[in-house]
GUMAR-694287 format. One line per 4 residues: number of its first residue (from 0); for each residue x, y, z of C-alpha. Coordinates in Angstrom, 3 decimals. Each point is the difference from the previous one (the first is absolute). Example, Ala and Ser with C-alpha at 12.3 -4.5 7.8 and 13.67 -1.06 7.14 Angstrom:
# residues 2
0	12.300 -4.500 7.800  1.370 3.440 -0.660 $
This chain:
# residues 459
0	30.485 -41.895 28.604  -0.187 -0.650 -3.547  -3.488 -0.577 0.131  -0.825 3.180 2.060 $
4	2.235 1.901 -2.606  -2.369 -1.363 -2.941  -3.037 1.389 2.051  1.675 3.399 0.732 $
8	1.108 0.042 -3.934  -3.717 -0.948 -1.083  -1.618 2.362 2.456  2.143 2.811 -1.240 $
12	-0.548 -1.130 -3.691  -3.762 0.004 0.621  -0.423 3.421 1.950  2.577 1.089 -2.808 $
16	-2.844 -1.218 -2.477  -3.429 1.428 1.835  1.950 3.396 0.112  0.975 -0.008 -3.949 $
20	-3.601 -0.935 -0.678  -1.813 2.769 2.094  -0.306 3.009 -2.269  -0.850 3.800 1.168 $
24	-3.642 0.090 -0.378  -0.307 3.115 -2.519  2.756 -1.464 -2.262  -2.447 -2.624 -0.322 $
28	-2.812 2.342 -0.807  1.950 1.794 -2.291  0.783 -2.978 -2.094  -3.531 -1.136 0.264 $
32	-0.766 3.188 -1.122  2.418 0.339 -3.180  -0.936 -4.055 -0.606  -3.723 0.919 -0.366 $
36	0.529 3.275 -1.759  1.836 -2.157 -2.943  -3.193 -2.153 0.065  -1.979 2.083 -0.272 $
40	1.467 1.822 -3.142  0.355 -3.483 -1.599  -3.840 -0.122 0.277  -0.783 3.332 -1.332 $
44	2.462 -0.578 -3.468  -1.738 -3.079 -0.409  -3.416 0.814 0.119  -0.833 -1.788 3.280 $
48	-1.878 3.453 1.746  -1.993 -1.696 1.848  2.591 -1.539 2.514  1.304 3.271 0.502 $
52	-2.803 1.579 2.888  1.364 -2.708 2.559  3.559 0.644 -0.210  -0.234 4.055 -0.576 $
56	-1.823 -0.581 3.946  3.064 -1.629 0.830  2.656 2.516 -1.508  -1.847 3.089 1.381 $
60	-0.391 -1.776 3.811  3.852 -0.924 -0.163  0.831 3.321 -1.340  -1.840 2.061 2.622 $
64	1.676 -2.789 2.287  3.304 0.371 -1.384  -0.080 3.690 0.063  1.970 0.968 -3.437 $
68	-0.693 2.546 -2.337  1.655 -2.249 -2.680  -2.977 -2.858 1.171  -2.909 2.272 0.180 $
72	1.047 1.052 -3.231  0.372 -3.783 -1.322  -3.224 -0.466 1.745  -2.299 2.848 -1.613 $
76	1.638 -0.586 -3.744  -1.009 -3.550 0.486  -3.727 0.809 0.855  0.251 2.898 -2.549 $
80	1.040 -2.567 -2.912  -3.100 -2.042 1.094  -2.352 2.436 -0.362  1.676 0.883 -3.089 $
84	-0.783 -3.193 -1.326  -3.444 -0.095 0.618  -0.539 3.527 -1.958  -0.757 1.543 3.209 $
88	2.255 3.061 -0.267  -0.858 2.634 2.343  0.654 -2.818 2.940  3.012 -0.991 -1.728 $
92	1.233 3.882 -0.762  -1.054 0.243 3.825  2.307 -2.495 1.376  2.708 0.742 -2.572 $
96	0.002 3.974 1.775  0.590 -1.880 3.548  2.902 -1.754 -1.504  1.538 3.237 -1.451 $
100	-0.375 1.748 3.548  1.505 -2.646 1.810  2.711 0.193 -2.909  0.404 3.348 0.690 $
104	0.566 -0.769 3.666  2.682 -2.559 -0.173  0.516 -1.907 -3.266  0.596 2.427 -2.698 $
108	2.140 -2.620 -1.918  -3.594 -0.691 -0.993  -1.608 3.553 -0.938  1.073 -0.517 -3.827 $
112	-2.118 -3.087 0.052  -3.234 1.013 1.985  -0.356 3.353 -2.153  0.557 -1.816 -3.132 $
116	-3.201 -2.693 1.458  -1.808 3.633 0.805  0.451 0.833 -3.664  -0.990 -3.093 -1.369 $
120	-2.924 -0.167 2.178  -1.095 3.457 -1.270  0.669 -1.172 -3.658  -2.504 -2.578 0.323 $
124	-2.308 2.427 0.810  0.687 1.957 -3.128  1.642 3.149 1.790  2.732 1.025 -1.795 $
128	0.946 2.526 1.458  0.254 -1.261 3.433  1.856 -3.082 -0.992  2.620 1.708 -2.025 $
132	0.472 2.348 3.398  0.621 -3.187 1.998  2.000 -1.917 -2.824  2.607 3.216 -0.023 $
136	-0.341 0.172 3.972  0.707 -3.802 -0.059  3.536 0.845 -2.550  0.784 2.806 2.555 $
140	0.876 -3.257 2.784  1.746 -2.121 -2.551  3.241 0.794 1.637  -1.179 -1.769 3.236 $
144	-1.453 -3.057 -1.678  2.512 -2.568 0.896  -1.760 -2.629 -1.862  -0.521 1.294 -3.007 $
148	-3.800 -0.988 -0.698  -1.835 3.037 1.005  1.762 2.427 -2.704  -0.815 -2.529 -2.971 $
152	-3.448 -0.672 1.245  -0.038 3.637 -0.127  1.812 0.485 -3.530  -2.211 -2.621 -1.467 $
156	-3.225 1.521 1.145  0.904 3.936 -1.284  0.924 -1.740 -3.271  -4.044 -1.123 -0.125 $
160	-1.053 3.561 1.685  2.299 1.337 -3.112  -1.923 -2.007 -2.477  -3.457 1.366 1.813 $
164	1.548 3.561 -0.556  0.411 -0.738 -4.012  3.780 -0.002 0.807  1.295 -2.954 -1.495 $
168	3.946 1.139 -0.185  0.179 0.198 3.800  -2.195 -3.003 0.615  2.608 -2.496 -2.015 $
172	2.842 2.181 1.917  -0.836 -0.579 3.234  -1.199 -3.519 -0.617  3.652 -1.352 -1.076 $
176	1.469 1.650 2.496  -2.135 -2.185 2.382  0.646 -3.028 -2.176  4.191 1.120 0.299 $
180	-1.021 0.286 3.968  -1.154 -3.294 0.401  2.429 -1.940 -1.606  1.911 0.865 2.909 $
184	-2.192 -0.645 2.867  -0.731 -3.147 1.474  -3.255 0.958 2.391  -3.694 -0.082 -1.808 $
188	2.150 -0.596 -3.244  -2.544 -1.881 -1.483  -2.986 1.656 0.967  1.620 3.213 -1.502 $
192	0.817 -1.773 -3.049  -3.756 -0.911 -0.479  -0.614 3.968 0.453  2.745 0.758 -1.977 $
196	-1.773 -2.455 -3.250  -3.179 0.937 0.454  1.492 4.076 -0.262  2.168 -0.165 -3.177 $
200	-3.822 -1.500 -1.612  -1.338 3.145 1.403  2.749 2.122 -1.241  0.193 -1.326 -3.930 $
204	-4.044 0.080 0.020  1.057 3.802 0.192  2.716 -0.271 -2.623  -2.182 -1.525 -2.349 $
208	2.263 -3.526 -0.020  -2.581 -2.489 -0.012  2.585 -2.895 -0.516  1.591 0.959 3.630 $
212	-3.379 0.739 1.390  -1.051 -3.856 -0.938  4.143 -1.286 1.262  -0.281 1.261 3.253 $
216	-3.092 -0.732 0.920  0.144 -3.475 -0.767  3.486 0.168 1.325  -1.322 1.374 3.276 $
220	-2.908 -2.510 -0.398  2.090 -3.026 -0.042  2.458 1.290 2.424  -2.619 0.198 2.843 $
224	-1.652 -3.256 -0.894  3.612 -1.231 0.414  0.172 1.134 3.217  -3.349 0.160 1.556 $
228	-0.203 3.924 0.350  -3.930 -0.629 -0.477  -0.631 3.730 0.382  2.521 1.407 -1.877 $
232	-1.255 -2.339 -2.624  -3.731 1.015 1.005  1.359 3.515 -1.176  1.363 -0.784 -3.348 $
236	-2.916 -2.143 -0.915  -2.391 3.564 0.341  2.504 2.224 -1.723  0.706 -2.260 -2.781 $
240	-3.393 -1.510 -0.526  -1.394 4.134 -0.224  2.821 0.551 -2.288  -0.632 -2.692 -2.547 $
244	-3.879 0.552 -0.065  0.767 3.674 -0.735  1.991 -1.113 -3.020  -2.468 -2.126 -1.310 $
248	1.294 -3.265 1.131  -3.213 -1.645 1.587  0.750 -3.544 0.206  2.962 0.128 1.675 $
252	-1.235 3.259 2.206  -3.099 -2.376 1.384  2.501 -2.534 0.886  2.202 1.422 1.671 $
256	-3.164 2.349 2.132  -1.699 -3.251 0.727  3.073 -0.755 1.456  0.381 3.114 2.303 $
260	-3.786 -0.202 1.034  0.974 -3.686 1.389  3.160 1.062 1.723  -1.700 2.670 1.152 $
264	-2.753 -1.748 1.773  2.786 -2.339 1.227  2.263 3.132 1.969  -2.929 1.611 0.802 $
268	0.909 2.876 -2.249  -3.026 1.738 -0.902  1.092 2.957 -2.025  1.548 -2.891 -2.055 $
272	-3.307 -1.398 -0.628  -1.368 3.247 0.020  2.274 0.903 -3.235  -0.391 -3.357 -1.250 $
276	-3.859 -0.409 -0.247  -0.071 3.640 -1.667  2.558 -1.350 -2.545  -1.477 -3.380 -0.702 $
280	-4.211 1.566 0.017  1.417 2.694 -3.406  1.915 -3.321 -1.221  -3.132 -1.963 0.211 $
284	-1.820 3.419 -1.521  1.912 0.382 -3.129  -0.440 -3.712 -0.371  -4.001 0.756 0.367 $
288	-0.277 -3.131 2.375  -2.277 1.577 2.296  -0.691 -2.417 2.480  3.803 -0.017 1.288 $
292	0.387 3.994 -0.412  -3.316 -0.137 2.148  2.120 -2.428 2.390  3.182 1.971 0.879 $
296	-1.761 3.155 -0.489  -2.053 -0.920 3.084  2.692 -1.545 1.596  2.065 3.028 -0.472 $
300	-2.769 1.937 1.782  -0.262 -2.619 2.645  3.520 0.539 1.202  0.237 4.059 -0.430 $
304	-3.148 -0.208 2.462  1.800 -2.707 2.300  3.055 2.395 -0.286  -1.152 2.849 1.186 $
308	-1.813 -1.956 2.912  3.503 -1.449 0.774  1.062 3.668 0.122  -2.712 1.384 2.460 $
312	0.507 -3.132 2.421  3.518 0.517 -0.364  -0.149 3.951 0.879  -1.891 -1.433 3.223 $
316	2.469 -2.598 0.917  3.165 2.200 -0.518  -1.993 2.203 2.693  0.157 -3.006 1.932 $
320	3.610 -0.993 -0.501  0.887 3.560 0.592  -1.610 -0.388 3.219  2.065 -3.045 0.898 $
324	3.034 1.227 -1.354  -0.564 3.283 2.186  -0.952 -1.430 3.464  3.433 -2.872 -0.499 $
328	2.240 3.238 -0.613  -1.695 1.365 3.306  0.622 -3.000 1.945  3.508 0.152 -1.353 $
332	0.205 3.035 1.084  -1.360 -0.243 3.060  2.531 -3.276 1.195  2.777 2.806 -1.500 $
336	-1.244 2.671 2.140  -0.219 -2.318 3.060  3.449 -1.473 -0.873  1.148 3.061 0.036 $
340	-1.488 1.814 3.381  1.248 -2.862 1.797  3.259 0.543 -1.035  -0.565 3.557 1.022 $
344	-0.901 -0.927 3.187  3.238 -2.275 0.526  1.877 3.259 -1.188  -1.587 2.070 2.531 $
348	0.432 -2.695 2.672  3.704 -0.119 -0.501  0.366 3.264 0.143  -1.955 0.996 2.936 $
352	2.128 -2.846 1.416  3.151 1.395 -0.400  -0.766 3.186 0.981  -1.189 -2.091 3.390 $
356	3.122 -1.663 0.324  1.971 3.032 -0.304  -2.083 1.839 2.519  0.643 -3.056 2.461 $
360	3.822 0.080 -0.961  0.389 3.508 0.872  -2.337 -0.076 3.532  2.284 -3.203 0.729 $
364	3.491 1.247 -0.930  2.284 1.523 3.122  2.913 1.712 -2.298  -2.554 1.563 -2.744 $
368	-1.094 3.747 0.754  -3.488 0.919 -2.275  -1.373 3.204 -0.432  -3.601 0.369 0.541 $
372	-0.601 1.872 -3.179  1.175 -3.404 -1.946  -2.299 -1.988 2.243  -2.921 2.834 -1.389 $
376	0.765 -0.916 -3.531  0.205 -4.017 0.577  -3.141 0.501 1.605  -1.706 2.213 -2.794 $
380	1.253 -2.713 -3.076  -0.852 -2.783 2.812  -4.059 0.969 0.451  0.169 0.860 -3.953 $
384	0.525 -3.977 -0.593  -2.080 -1.074 2.783  -2.678 2.080 -1.787  0.703 -1.642 -3.237 $
388	0.265 -3.249 1.485  -3.097 0.490 0.951  -1.980 1.619 -2.720  1.322 -3.474 -1.826 $
392	-1.178 -2.613 2.284  -3.278 1.875 0.127  -0.513 1.541 -3.658  -1.979 -3.385 -1.205 $
396	-2.383 -0.323 2.758  -0.737 3.671 0.428  -0.488 0.256 -3.727  -2.780 -2.882 0.689 $
400	-1.402 1.522 2.679  -0.586 3.312 -1.666  -0.514 -0.911 -3.140  2.606 1.506 -1.084 $
404	-1.114 3.257 1.227  2.987 2.644 0.313  -1.624 1.755 2.582  -0.888 -2.742 2.217 $
408	3.482 -1.219 -0.365  1.804 3.448 0.400  -2.446 0.467 3.516  1.070 -3.565 1.149 $
412	3.455 0.782 -0.923  -0.073 3.162 2.077  -1.432 -1.854 3.013  2.948 -2.502 -0.959 $
416	2.148 2.886 0.564  -1.446 1.523 2.440  0.789 -2.658 2.250  3.715 -1.179 -1.141 $
420	1.271 3.699 0.472  -0.614 0.438 3.595  1.937 -3.725 0.613  2.550 0.935 -2.615 $
424	0.355 3.663 1.981  0.055 -2.358 3.872  2.288 -2.564 -1.495  2.496 2.634 -1.414 $
428	0.073 2.364 3.293  0.719 -3.584 2.253  3.033 -0.648 -2.433  1.263 3.723 -0.068 $
432	-0.328 -0.385 3.637  1.557 -3.509 0.432  3.356 1.814 -2.680  -0.115 3.333 2.230 $
436	0.867 -1.890 3.064  2.178 -2.970 -2.041  2.424 3.255 -1.047  -0.115 1.185 3.220 $
440	1.116 -2.789 0.850  2.626 -0.943 -1.889  1.351 3.712 -0.231  0.482 -0.151 4.198 $
444	1.843 -3.113 -0.680  2.053 1.853 -2.584  0.360 2.640 2.735  0.793 -2.429 2.774 $
448	2.960 -1.984 -1.932  1.410 3.796 -1.153  0.258 1.067 3.825  1.453 -3.518 1.199 $
452	2.400 0.220 -2.987  1.034 3.845 1.017  0.261 -0.980 3.714  2.360 -3.164 -0.886 $
456	2.143 2.139 -2.028  0.373 2.673 2.679  1.145 -2.544 2.299 $
């Protein structure tokens, strides 16, 4: 008995453990998606750009499978980050717009971030007016931003934009606001802080405060280097080396530009390489080192041609990817339509079954007298339900048979109606006849009982 009890306990424990280990497939996919998204963010910030495409493909597939606007938003955002790092701003902007579309549909808490990112794209393309438009739009949705990083990103980039508009006082106001907000925000804190430090350097450059410019740029470089934020480090290198060159500090400018050139090649950022080679060309030309100047001038032209070619290829790839996404969405829609049609067929079948059972009940009942007018009304409703049922069942086959021609489908449905309607009239006539006979029998039986009761009372 003891052995039996132990065995039973072991079986029950094992069964409970087995069931506890089973995970809902959708929850598992969501957990995998979240893990991959965090991984691709690390690759992006650390400059491991070549590792991003494979994960981005997985993210997009899982997002389509999970069918949630939030997941599609993050997938498109990750793909956009990759192309932004590659300096392919056209494709990056296209995917960021897709992310914005999904945020508008059902992930509005990220509208501030996505519109801010679109503004950053236009800033990188030197379109100041559109950049300002989208950054202000990001501010309008800041109240929906539960994470806080969207508002911080918009404010820090507005500071840079106001510098370009020669409004350094407004720029200083926004960068100080971004810094205050970032002190109490943990999400994307380090990445935001790197951007804030760089923006401070740019703002104080316009305010003619060289000591503060050097302080914030160097602090930003140390900060990014300590946290392995390669892309942010590269961005500061680009801006700071140009600042040093403009202020006649050729030696340190050359040092930083050479590092930017090397890091740009490592991360694959063609924009960084183009800017670094252009700066190095001018530095060596100023120093009258013609061989080195020619080397970087040639490298600059090669990378500009490469970037132009990449953009042309990117446009073709974008068409292909968009078609694949469209086909995926069409397949998902077809599955949804099929599922909806199956549900509609079931509803029609249940409604028809209810009317059929009601009619049988009325036919078999020996106590209920039914008005023939009611049968006519029920018959018409039943006919409509039957016809709808037939249409739902036949629609996919008719669509394939007629290649979606409305005229041919109408003709076939009219032929179906020509068969169904006479059958309905026959059935309705038979049911009406049966009910009239049944009503007569009920009334006759009731009359007999009344006569018998009166006769009994007379006696």
